[in-house]
DRENKE-256213 format. One record per atom (N, C-alpha, C): residue number from 0; atom name; x, y, z; residue in one letter. Coordinates in steps of 0.05 Angstrom, whole numbers, plus 32768, in hexadecimal, padded with zeros to 4 digits. Atoms other than C-alpha are relative to their C-alpha. Last residue first. Example, Ala and Ser with C-alpha at 12.3 -4.5 7.8 and 13.67 -1.06 7.14 Angstrom:
2
+-----+------+------+------+------+------+
: seq : atom :    x :    y :    z : type :
+-----+------+------+------+------+------+
:   1 :    N : 7FF0 : 7FE8 : 7FFF :    s :
:   1 :   CA : 8111 : 7FEB : 808F :    s :
:   1 :    C : 7FF1 : 8016 : 800E :    s :
:   0 :    N : 8012 : 7FE8 : 8000 :    a :
:   0 :   CA : 80F6 : 7FA6 : 809C :    a :
:   0 :    C : 8012 : 8018 : 8000 :    a :
+-----+------+------+------+------+------+
//
This chain:
81
+-----+------+------+------+------+------+
: seq : atom :    x :    y :    z : type :
+-----+------+------+------+------+------+
:  80 :    N : 8019 : 8003 : 7FF2 :    f :
:  80 :   CA : 8738 : 87DC : 86BD :    f :
:  80 :    C : 8008 : 8017 : 8017 :    f :
:  79 :    N : 7FE9 : 7FF2 : 7FE9 :    k :
:  79 :   CA : 8758 : 87E4 : 867E :    k :
:  79 :    C : 7FEA : 8002 : 8014 :    k :
:  78 :    N : 7FF3 : 8005 : 7FFA :    d :
:  78 :   CA : 8732 : 87B1 : 8654 :    d :
:  78 :    C : 8017 : 8002 : 800F :    d :
:  77 :    N : 7FE1 : 8000 : 800E :    k :
:  77 :   CA : 86FA : 87CD : 8647 :    k :
:  77 :    C : 8010 : 7FF7 : 8008 :    k :
:  76 :    N : 7FDF : 7FF5 : 7FF9 :    k :
:  76 :   CA : 86BB : 87AA : 8655 :    k :
:  76 :    C : 8012 : 8009 : 7FF9 :    k :
:  75 :    N : 7FF7 : 7FDC : 8000 :    g :
:  75 :   CA : 8680 : 87A0 : 8631 :    g :
:  75 :    C : 8010 : 800E : 800A :    g :
:  74 :    N : 800F : 7FFA : 7FF1 :    e :
:  74 :   CA : 866D : 874E : 8649 :    e :
:  74 :    C : 7FFD : 801E : 7FFB :    e :
:  73 :    N : 8024 : 8000 : 8007 :    r :
:  73 :   CA : 8685 : 873B : 860A :    r :
:  73 :    C : 7FE9 : 8005 : 8017 :    r :
:  72 :    N : 8005 : 7FF3 : 801C :    r :
:  72 :   CA : 86C8 : 875E : 8618 :    r :
:  72 :    C : 7FE5 : 7FF9 : 7FF1 :    r :
:  71 :    N : 7FFD : 7FE0 : 7FEA :    h :
:  71 :   CA : 86CF : 873B : 865B :    h :
:  71 :    C : 7FF6 : 800B : 7FEC :    h :
:  70 :    N : 801C : 8000 : 7FF1 :    q :
:  70 :   CA : 86B7 : 86F8 : 863B :    q :
:  70 :    C : 8003 : 8018 : 8011 :    q :
:  69 :    N : 801A : 7FFD : 800D :    v :
:  69 :   CA : 86F0 : 8701 : 8608 :    v :
:  69 :    C : 7FDC : 8000 : 8008 :    v :
:  68 :    N : 7FFF : 7FEF : 8009 :    l :
:  68 :   CA : 8726 : 8717 : 8639 :    l :
:  68 :    C : 7FE5 : 7FFA : 7FE3 :    l :
:  67 :    N : 800C : 7FEE : 7FED :    w :
:  67 :   CA : 8720 : 86DB : 8663 :    w :
:  67 :    C : 7FF6 : 8016 : 7FFA :    w :
:  66 :    N : 8025 : 8003 : 7FFB :    t :
:  66 :   CA : 8719 : 86A6 : 862E :    t :
:  66 :    C : 8001 : 801B : 8013 :    t :
:  65 :    N : 8017 : 8003 : 8012 :    q :
:  65 :   CA : 875D : 86C0 : 8616 :    q :
:  65 :    C : 7FEE : 8004 : 800A :    q :
:  64 :    N : 7FF8 : 7FE9 : 8007 :    l :
:  64 :   CA : 877E : 86C2 : 8657 :    l :
:  64 :    C : 7FE9 : 8009 : 7FEE :    l :
:  63 :    N : 8009 : 7FF8 : 7FF3 :    m :
:  63 :   CA : 8766 : 8675 : 8661 :    m :
:  63 :    C : 7FFF : 8029 : 8005 :    m :
:  62 :    N : 801E : 7FE4 : 8015 :    n :
:  62 :   CA : 8784 : 8670 : 861F :    n :
:  62 :    C : 7FEE : 8009 : 8018 :    n :
:  61 :    N : 801C : 8013 : 800B :    g :
:  61 :   CA : 87CE : 8654 : 8642 :    g :
:  61 :    C : 7FE8 : 8016 : 7FFA :    g :
:  60 :    N : 8003 : 8019 : 800F :    g :
:  60 :   CA : 880E : 8668 : 8654 :    g :
:  60 :    C : 7FE5 : 7FF1 : 7FEC :    g :
:  59 :    N : 7FF5 : 7FFA : 8018 :    a :
:  59 :   CA : 87FE : 86B6 : 8668 :    a :
:  59 :    C : 8007 : 7FE4 : 7FF0 :    a :
:  58 :    N : 8016 : 800A : 8015 :    l :
:  58 :   CA : 87CD : 869E : 869D :    l :
:  58 :    C : 8011 : 8004 : 7FDF :    l :
:  57 :    N : 8010 : 801B : 8000 :    c :
:  57 :   CA : 87F2 : 86A9 : 86D7 :    c :
:  57 :    C : 7FF3 : 7FF2 : 7FEE :    c :
:  56 :    N : 7FF2 : 8007 : 7FFA :    g :
:  56 :   CA : 8816 : 86EB : 86CA :    g :
:  56 :    C : 8002 : 7FE6 : 7FFE :    g :
:  55 :    N : 7FF5 : 8003 : 8023 :    m :
:  55 :   CA : 87DE : 8704 : 86AC :    m :
:  55 :    C : 8011 : 7FF0 : 7FFF :    m :
:  54 :    N : 800F : 801E : 8016 :    l :
:  54 :   CA : 87B8 : 86E8 : 86EE :    l :
:  54 :    C : 8013 : 800E : 7FEC :    l :
:  53 :    N : 7FEF : 801D : 7FFC :    r :
:  53 :   CA : 87F1 : 8716 : 8713 :    r :
:  53 :    C : 7FF5 : 7FE6 : 7FF0 :    r :
:  52 :    N : 7FE4 : 800A : 800C :    d :
:  52 :   CA : 87E3 : 8754 : 86E9 :    d :
:  52 :    C : 8010 : 7FEC : 8005 :    d :
:  51 :    N : 7FFD : 7FFE : 801F :    i :
:  51 :   CA : 879A : 8754 : 86EE :    i :
:  51 :    C : 8013 : 7FFA : 7FFC :    i :
:  50 :    N : 800F : 8021 : 7FFC :    y :
:  50 :   CA : 8795 : 8757 : 873B :    y :
:  50 :    C : 8009 : 7FF2 : 7FE6 :    y :
:  49 :    N : 7FEC : 801A : 7FF6 :    e :
:  49 :   CA : 87C7 : 878F : 8736 :    e :
:  49 :    C : 7FF9 : 7FDF : 800A :    e :
:  48 :    N : 7FE5 : 8003 : 8010 :    e :
:  48 :   CA : 879A : 87B9 : 8713 :    e :
:  48 :    C : 8010 : 7FE4 : 7FFD :    e :
:  47 :    N : 7FF8 : 7FE4 : 7FFB :    s :
:  47 :   CA : 8759 : 87A8 : 873D :    s :
:  47 :    C : 801B : 7FF9 : 7FE4 :    s :
:  46 :    N : 7FFA : 7FFC : 8018 :    v :
:  46 :   CA : 8726 : 8772 : 873A :    v :
:  46 :    C : 8019 : 8014 : 7FF9 :    v :
:  45 :    N : 8000 : 7FEE : 8014 :    p :
:  45 :   CA : 871B : 876A : 8785 :    p :
:  45 :    C : 800D : 7FFC : 7FEC :    p :
:  44 :    N : 7FF2 : 8006 : 800C :    q :
:  44 :   CA : 870F : 871C : 879E :    q :
:  44 :    C : 8001 : 8026 : 7FEE :    q :
:  43 :    N : 8006 : 7FEC : 8006 :    l :
:  43 :   CA : 86D7 : 870F : 87D5 :    l :
:  43 :    C : 8022 : 800E : 7FF0 :    l :
:  42 :    N : 7FE7 : 7FF1 : 8009 :    v :
:  42 :   CA : 86E3 : 86C9 : 87E4 :    v :
:  42 :    C : 7FF6 : 8018 : 7FF4 :    v :
:  41 :    N : 7FFF : 7FEC : 801C :    i :
:  41 :   CA : 86A0 : 86A7 : 8804 :    i :
:  41 :    C : 801F : 800D : 8002 :    i :
:  40 :    N : 7FF0 : 7FEC : 7FF4 :    r :
:  40 :   CA : 86A8 : 8665 : 8834 :    r :
:  40 :    C : 7FFF : 8016 : 7FE1 :    r :
:  39 :    N : 8015 : 7FEF : 8002 :    g :
:  39 :   CA : 8675 : 8632 : 881B :    g :
:  39 :    C : 800F : 801C : 8005 :    g :
:  38 :    N : 8004 : 800B : 7FDC :    l :
:  38 :   CA : 86A8 : 85F6 : 8835 :    l :
:  38 :    C : 7FE2 : 801B : 7FFF :    l :
:  37 :    N : 8018 : 801B : 8001 :    e :
:  37 :   CA : 86AD : 85EC : 87E0 :    e :
:  37 :    C : 7FFA : 7FF4 : 8022 :    e :
:  36 :    N : 7FF0 : 801B : 7FFD :    d :
:  36 :   CA : 86C5 : 8630 : 87D6 :    d :
:  36 :    C : 7FEA : 7FF0 : 800C :    d :
:  35 :    N : 800B : 8010 : 7FF6 :    e :
:  35 :   CA : 869A : 8670 : 87B7 :    e :
:  35 :    C : 8017 : 7FE4 : 8003 :    e :
:  34 :    N : 8000 : 801E : 8007 :    l :
:  34 :   CA : 86BC : 86A6 : 8796 :    l :
:  34 :    C : 7FF7 : 7FEE : 801C :    l :
:  33 :    N : 8002 : 800D : 7FF0 :    f :
:  33 :   CA : 86A5 : 86E8 : 878A :    f :
:  33 :    C : 8000 : 7FEB : 8000 :    f :
:  32 :    N : 800F : 801D : 800E :    h :
:  32 :   CA : 86C9 : 8718 : 875A :    h :
:  32 :    C : 7FF8 : 7FEE : 801E :    h :
:  31 :    N : 7FF0 : 8012 : 7FEC :    v :
:  31 :   CA : 86D6 : 8765 : 876D :    v :
:  31 :    C : 7FE7 : 7FE4 : 7FF5 :    v :
:  30 :    N : 8012 : 8020 : 8000 :    r :
:  30 :   CA : 86CC : 879C : 8742 :    r :
:  30 :    C : 8006 : 7FF6 : 800B :    r :
:  29 :    N : 7FF4 : 801D : 8006 :    t :
:  29 :   CA : 86DB : 87DB : 875A :    t :
:  29 :    C : 7FF0 : 7FEA : 7FFC :    t :
:  28 :    N : 8003 : 800B : 801C :    g :
:  28 :   CA : 86A8 : 8818 : 8746 :    g :
:  28 :    C : 8012 : 7FE7 : 8002 :    g :
:  27 :    N : 801A : 8005 : 800B :    a :
:  27 :   CA : 86AF : 883C : 878C :    a :
:  27 :    C : 8009 : 7FF7 : 7FE1 :    a :
:  26 :    N : 8013 : 7FE0 : 8002 :    r :
:  26 :   CA : 86F0 : 8831 : 87A9 :    r :
:  26 :    C : 7FE8 : 7FF8 : 7FF5 :    r :
:  25 :    N : 8016 : 8003 : 8007 :    i :
:  25 :   CA : 8719 : 87EB : 87C0 :    i :
:  25 :    C : 7FEB : 8020 : 8003 :    i :
:  24 :    N : 8001 : 7FF0 : 8014 :    g :
:  24 :   CA : 8765 : 87F6 : 87C2 :    g :
:  24 :    C : 7FE3 : 7FFF : 7FF6 :    g :
:  23 :    N : 7FFE : 8008 : 8016 :    n :
:  23 :   CA : 8776 : 87BC : 87EC :    n :
:  23 :    C : 7FF6 : 800F : 7FEC :    n :
:  22 :    N : 7FEF : 8011 : 8002 :    k :
:  22 :   CA : 8786 : 87D8 : 8831 :    k :
:  22 :    C : 8003 : 7FF3 : 7FD7 :    k :
:  21 :    N : 7FE4 : 7FFA : 8009 :    r :
:  21 :   CA : 875B : 880B : 8828 :    r :
:  21 :    C : 8015 : 7FEE : 8002 :    r :
:  20 :    N : 7FFC : 7FF3 : 8017 :    r :
:  20 :   CA : 8723 : 87E5 : 8816 :    r :
:  20 :    C : 8011 : 8016 : 7FF9 :    r :
:  19 :    N : 7FFE : 8022 : 801B :    l :
:  19 :   CA : 8736 : 87AC : 8852 :    l :
:  19 :    C : 7FFC : 801B : 7FE4 :    l :
:  18 :    N : 7FE8 : 8004 : 8001 :    e :
:  18 :   CA : 8736 : 87EE : 8884 :    e :
:  18 :    C : 8008 : 7FEF : 7FE5 :    e :
:  17 :    N : 7FE5 : 7FDD : 800A :    a :
:  17 :   CA : 8701 : 8817 : 886E :    a :
:  17 :    C : 801A : 7FEE : 8000 :    a :
:  16 :    N : 7FE8 : 7FEE : 7FF6 :    p :
:  16 :   CA : 86D5 : 87CF : 8873 :    p :
:  16 :    C : 800B : 800D : 7FFD :    p :
:  15 :    N : 7FE0 : 8001 : 7FFC :    i :
:  15 :   CA : 86B4 : 87B9 : 883F :    i :
:  15 :    C : 8008 : 8008 : 8017 :    i :
:  14 :    N : 7FED : 7FF1 : 7FF8 :    v :
:  14 :   CA : 8662 : 87BF : 8843 :    v :
:  14 :    C : 8019 : 7FEF : 8004 :    v :
:  13 :    N : 7FF8 : 7FFF : 7FF2 :    l :
:  13 :   CA : 8635 : 8792 : 881C :    l :
:  13 :    C : 8017 : 8014 : 8006 :    l :
:  12 :    N : 7FE3 : 7FEC : 8002 :    q :
:  12 :   CA : 8602 : 879E : 87FC :    q :
:  12 :    C : 800C : 7FF6 : 8016 :    q :
:  11 :    N : 7FF6 : 801B : 7FFC :    g :
:  11 :   CA : 85C4 : 8766 : 8800 :    g :
:  11 :    C : 801B : 800C : 7FF5 :    g :
:  10 :    N : 7FF9 : 8006 : 8026 :    k :
:  10 :   CA : 8592 : 879E : 87F1 :    k :
:  10 :    C : 8015 : 7FE9 : 7FFC :    k :
:   9 :    N : 8020 : 8008 : 8004 :    s :
:   9 :   CA : 857C : 87A0 : 8842 :    s :
:   9 :    C : 8000 : 7FF9 : 7FE0 :    s :
:   8 :    N : 801A : 7FEB : 8001 :    t :
:   8 :   CA : 85CA : 87A5 : 884A :    t :
:   8 :    C : 7FE7 : 7FF2 : 7FFD :    t :
:   7 :    N : 8019 : 8009 : 8017 :    v :
:   7 :   CA : 8601 : 876C : 885A :    v :
:   7 :    C : 7FE4 : 8019 : 800A :    v :
:   6 :    N : 8019 : 8007 : 7FF7 :    t :
:   6 :   CA : 8635 : 8785 : 8891 :    t :
:   6 :    C : 7FEC : 8002 : 7FE4 :    t :
:   5 :    N : 800E : 7FF1 : 8017 :    g :
:   5 :   CA : 867E : 877F : 888F :    g :
:   5 :    C : 7FE4 : 7FF9 : 8007 :    g :
:   4 :    N : 8021 : 8001 : 8006 :    s :
:   4 :   CA : 86A8 : 875E : 88C3 :    s :
:   4 :    C : 7FF7 : 8015 : 7FEB :    s :
:   3 :    N : 8012 : 7FE9 : 8005 :    i :
:   3 :   CA : 86EF : 874B : 88C3 :    i :
:   3 :    C : 7FE7 : 8007 : 7FF8 :    i :
:   2 :    N : 8018 : 8008 : 8000 :    q :
:   2 :   CA : 871F : 8713 : 88E0 :    q :
:   2 :    C : 7FF0 : 8018 : 8004 :    q :
:   1 :    N : 800D : 7FF3 : 7FF6 :    k :
:   1 :   CA : 8764 : 8714 : 88D2 :    k :
:   1 :    C : 7FEC : 7FFC : 7FF3 :    k :
:   0 :    N : 8017 : 7FF1 : 800C :    m :
:   0 :   CA : 8789 : 86D6 : 88BB :    m :
:   0 :    C : 7FEF : 8013 : 8012 :    m :
+-----+------+------+------+------+------+
//
């Protein structure tokens, strides 16, 4: 695993290094999820069409996808990313 550092601004905003933005298709307006594990590590996951496509395959057999769609719509978001 490669380690790259970023900087948090005085407003709590995180600067993501350009190399990671390019590699992961992160641009202005890209939504991200922050996940915290039991050790306190924080994982930043870009929510892109590629990520959603991978999730669709994992969730297709259960009702988790439907729950996610209902929550997503409740927050006033469109289904297209």
